[in-house]
C-alpha positions as CSV (number, residue, x, y, z in Angstrom):
1,M,70.6,36.5,102.7
2,A,73.8,36.3,104.8
3,M,75.8,33.1,105.0
4,Y,78.4,32.2,107.7
5,E,80.9,29.6,106.3
6,V,84.0,29.6,108.5
7,G,85.5,26.3,109.5
8,T,84.1,22.8,109.1
9,V,81.5,20.7,110.9
10,T,81.2,17.2,112.3
11,G,78.0,15.4,113.4
12,A,77.0,11.8,114.2
13,A,73.9,10.1,112.7
14,S,70.9,10.0,115.1
15,Q,72.3,12.8,117.2
16,A,71.3,16.5,117.4
17,R,74.7,18.0,118.2
18,V,77.1,19.5,115.7
19,T,80.7,20.3,116.5
20,G,82.7,22.9,114.6
21,A,86.4,23.4,113.9
22,T,87.7,27.0,113.8
23,T,84.2,28.3,114.2
24,K,82.9,31.3,116.3
25,W,79.2,30.6,116.4
26,S,78.5,32.2,119.8
27,Q,79.7,35.7,118.8
28,E,76.5,37.8,118.7
29,A,77.7,40.1,115.9
30,L,77.5,37.1,113.5
31,G,73.7,36.7,114.0
32,I,73.7,32.9,114.4
33,L,70.5,32.4,116.5
34,P,68.0,29.7,117.3
35,G,66.0,29.3,114.0
36,S,69.0,29.9,111.8
37,I,69.5,27.2,109.1
38,L,72.6,25.0,109.0
39,V,73.3,23.7,105.5
40,V,75.8,20.8,105.3
41,Y,77.3,20.5,101.8
42,R,77.6,17.0,100.4
43,S,78.8,15.7,97.0
44,G,76.1,17.0,94.7
45,S,73.5,17.8,97.5
46,A,73.0,19.4,100.9
47,D,71.3,18.6,104.1
48,L,69.4,21.4,106.0
49,Y,68.8,21.6,109.7
50,A,67.2,24.2,111.9
51,I,69.4,25.3,114.9
52,K,67.7,24.9,118.3
53,S,70.5,26.5,120.3
54,V,74.0,27.9,120.0
55,D,75.8,26.2,122.9
56,S,79.3,27.6,122.3
57,D,81.7,28.8,119.6
58,T,82.1,25.2,118.5
59,Q,78.8,23.5,119.4
60,L,75.3,23.7,118.0
61,T,72.1,21.8,119.0
62,L,69.7,21.1,116.1
63,T,65.9,20.8,116.3
64,R,66.1,17.2,114.9
65,N,68.6,14.4,114.7
66,I,71.2,14.2,111.9
67,T,70.2,11.7,109.2
68,T,73.6,10.9,107.7
69,A,76.9,11.4,109.6
70,F,79.4,14.0,108.4
71,S,83.0,14.7,109.4
72,G,85.1,17.8,108.5
73,A,82.3,18.9,106.1
74,C,81.9,22.3,104.5
75,Y,78.8,24.1,105.7
76,G,77.0,27.4,105.8
77,I,74.6,28.9,108.3
78,I,71.9,31.2,106.8
79,T,71.6,34.0,109.3
80,A,69.5,36.8,107.8
81,E,66.3,34.8,107.2
82,T,65.5,34.6,111.0
83,A,66.6,38.1,112.0
84,S,64.0,40.3,113.4
85,T,64.3,44.1,113.9
86,S,65.2,43.6,117.6
87,S,67.7,40.9,116.7
88,F,69.3,43.1,114.1
89,A,69.5,45.9,116.6
90,N,71.2,43.6,119.2
91,Q,73.6,42.3,116.5
92,L,74.5,45.9,115.4
93,A,75.1,47.0,119.0
94,S,77.4,44.0,119.5
95,A,79.3,44.8,116.3
96,F,79.8,48.4,117.4
97,A,81.0,47.4,120.9
98,F,83.5,45.0,119.3
99,W,84.9,47.7,116.9
100,R,85.0,50.2,119.7
101,S,87.1,47.8,121.8
102,V,89.4,47.3,118.8
103,V,89.9,51.1,118.3
104,E,90.4,51.6,122.0
105,G,93.1,48.9,121.9
106,W,94.8,50.8,119.1
107,S,94.8,54.1,121.0
108,M,96.4,52.4,124.0
109,A,99.3,51.1,121.9
């Protein structure tokens, strides 16, 4: 199981949108997809939500409304549980393309 835990999250009760701070959710190489699980950590417990869509690097839409508001909360997104073979292939290709651009940037310097 893979877990993405960069940044913090904020969400209002009775809403299905989550906003992230210092997050990069839309980068394909991370494997955050519809169906991935958002885990919002609370004092002594955690709330789980399925992701309906990845709207940007800093916004997610959930499949159901948030039950209890959170602000600046620590979180994790479980990514590997929903990954299919084709999804993994796309994620791997995206990672290779990213690293290729990094190496090409070094060779230009």
